[in-house]
C-alpha positions as semicolon CSV with decimal commas, in nm:
position;residue;x (nm);y (nm);z (nm)
1;M;0,000;0,000;0,000
2;A;0,145;0,335;-0,102
3;S;0,188;0,605;0,156
4;S;0,096;0,965;0,083
5;D;0,368;1,094;0,315
6;P;0,638;1,280;0,125
7;T;0,984;1,129;0,125
8;P;1,242;1,309;0,341
9;A;1,397;1,462;0,029
10;Q;1,061;1,591;-0,093
11;S;0,966;1,734;0,245
12;W;1,312;1,892;0,277
13;R;1,284;2,051;-0,066
14;A;0,942;2,197;0,011
15;S;1,080;2,360;0,327
16;V;1,343;2,579;0,156
17;P;1,338;2,846;-0,116
18;E;1,365;2,718;-0,473
19;A;1,703;2,884;-0,535
20;T;1,845;2,728;-0,217
21;A;1,716;2,382;-0,309
22;T;1,865;2,417;-0,658
23;D;2,207;2,514;-0,518
24;L;2,212;2,225;-0,271
25;E;2,086;1,968;-0,522
26;N;2,348;2,085;-0,773
27;L;2,623;2,041;-0,513
28;L;2,487;1,703;-0,406
29;G;2,474;1,569;-0,762
30;T;2,810;1,712;-0,861
31;G;2,975;1,583;-0,542
32;M;2,835;1,231;-0,582
33;A;2,937;1,218;-0,950
34;A;3,290;1,344;-0,881
35;A;3,341;1,093;-0,597
36;Q;3,208;0,805;-0,811
37;E;3,440;0,905;-1,095
38;Q;3,741;0,910;-0,858
39;L;3,645;0,571;-0,716
40;E;3,619;0,420;-1,063
41;R;3,942;0,583;-1,179
42;S;4,160;0,546;-0,869
43;G;3,985;0,302;-0,635
44;G;3,927;0,572;-0,373
45;F;3,905;0,944;-0,313
46;L;4,024;1,204;-0,066
47;P;3,778;1,439;0,107
48;F;3,698;1,752;-0,093
49;A;3,445;2,032;-0,105
50;L;3,244;2,210;-0,368
51;V;3,110;2,563;-0,339
52;V;2,856;2,769;-0,530
53;E;3,023;3,107;-0,559
54;N;2,816;3,423;-0,526
55;D;2,805;3,452;-0,908
56;G;2,667;3,096;-0,938
57;D;2,985;2,921;-1,054
58;V;3,067;2,589;-0,889
59;R;3,427;2,548;-0,771
60;L;3,623;2,258;-0,624
61;V;3,801;2,313;-0,291
62;A;4,063;2,066;-0,170
63;V;4,347;2,046;0,079
64;S;4,658;1,831;0,071
65;P;4,677;1,545;0,318
66;A;4,930;1,590;0,596
67;D;5,244;1,381;0,561
68;P;5,211;1,056;0,754
69;E;5,433;1,030;1,059
70;A;5,782;0,916;0,972
71;G;5,797;0,539;0,999
72;G;5,416;0,515;1,003
73;D;5,192;0,359;0,744
74;S;5,073;0,543;0,437
75;E;4,726;0,617;0,575
76;F;4,621;0,979;0,547
77;D;4,421;1,158;0,815
78;A;4,079;1,199;0,650
79;D;3,928;1,353;0,965
80;G;4,210;1,607;0,973
81;M;4,152;1,689;0,606
82;I;3,780;1,739;0,671
83;R;3,863;1,972;0,963
84;D;4,103;2,166;0,738
85;I;3,845;2,192;0,458
86;T;3,576;2,304;0,703
87;E;3,805;2,573;0,848
88;L;3,903;2,692;0,499
89;L;3,534;2,715;0,401
90;R;3,448;2,903;0,722
91;Q;3,728;3,155;0,657
92;H;3,605;3,224;0,301
93;R;3,229;3,182;0,345
94;D;3,154;3,539;0,232
95;E;3,279;3,438;-0,115
96;F;3,011;3,173;-0,177
97;R;2,646;3,099;-0,099
98;A;2,649;2,720;-0,060
99;A;2,899;2,443;0,002
100;A;2,924;2,066;0,015
101;I;3,180;1,851;0,191
102;V;3,230;1,514;0,022
103;C;3,399;1,226;0,203
104;D;3,423;0,849;0,223
105;I;3,254;0,698;0,528
106;T;3,183;0,353;0,669
107;L;2,823;0,255;0,733
108;V;2,881;0,030;1,033
109;E;2,532;-0,122;1,048
110;E;2,537;-0,206;0,677
111;D;2,906;-0,309;0,682
112;S;2,959;-0,095;0,373
113;D;3,157;0,204;0,257
114;A;2,964;0,506;0,129
115;I;3,007;0,842;-0,035
116;H;2,876;1,110;0,204
117;V;2,783;1,456;0,078
118;A;2,683;1,718;0,335
119;T;2,548;2,039;0,182
120;E;2,491;2,370;0,354
121;H;2,352;2,704;0,238
122;R;2,423;3,042;0,391
123;D;2,049;3,086;0,454
124;G;2,069;2,798;0,705
125;A;1,938;2,509;0,494
126;V;2,126;2,180;0,522
127;F;2,086;1,848;0,343
128;A;2,304;1,539;0,332
129;A;2,295;1,207;0,153
130;V;2,488;0,882;0,146
131;L;2,552;0,645;-0,143
132;P;2,675;0,299;-0,035
133;Y;2,925;0,126;-0,260
134;S;3,124;-0,194;-0,275
135;P;3,365;-0,357;-0,520
136;D;3,194;-0,556;-0,794
137;K;3,309;-0,911;-0,725
138;S;3,178;-1,056;-1,050
139;P;3,417;-1,305;-1,210
140;N;3,600;-1,210;-1,529
141;K;3,625;-0,841;-1,438
142;E;3,950;-0,706;-1,577
143;S;3,933;-0,372;-1,395
144;S;3,807;-0,263;-1,059
145;E;3,441;-0,176;-1,091
146;W;3,200;-0,067;-0,823
147;E;2,844;-0,147;-0,732
148;F;2,647;0,145;-0,592
149;G;2,350;0,110;-0,361
150;D;2,054;0,341;-0,319
151;L;2,102;0,708;-0,244
152;A;1,958;0,785;0,101
153;A;1,905;1,106;0,295
154;D;2,122;1,159;0,600
155;S;2,123;1,416;0,878
156;N;2,381;1,689;0,920
157;E;2,431;2,007;1,114
158;P;2,560;2,340;0,986
159;V;2,938;2,375;1,025
160;I;3,026;2,658;0,785
161;W;2,759;2,910;0,883
162;A;2,727;2,774;1,236
163;D;2,774;3,093;1,434
């Protein structure tokens, strides 16, 4: 039996101005596509951000990972990169009207990795989504390919225009 309740994405969209929804949806789609492309090309991706500048242009924002400790493994500090990106966005927030932080997360309950995109608009609107993914384990695959699950809404709090 079908429910007449709107989905979270539909109810979210109805609660914000059209221009805000368009900015955030644009960032969400662009962020997901860029992360998927990096996964397919490189087998992974580093955290990055996208912003909608005041003139409407979309721009990529990235930071370099810190050098791993000498003698340590080659793991980069993704949480540190996200903190650096967030601080950079906060410092320059007058230059853009919306932003998205894109990162790789682990969905513990689903035992899956996922692309996470958290969008935020200067008018206070926030929206986030996750896209689970896993390696395609089909036989006879010559290259690494990925299977993507269903895009799902997620919660997030403002971090760029939080004060």
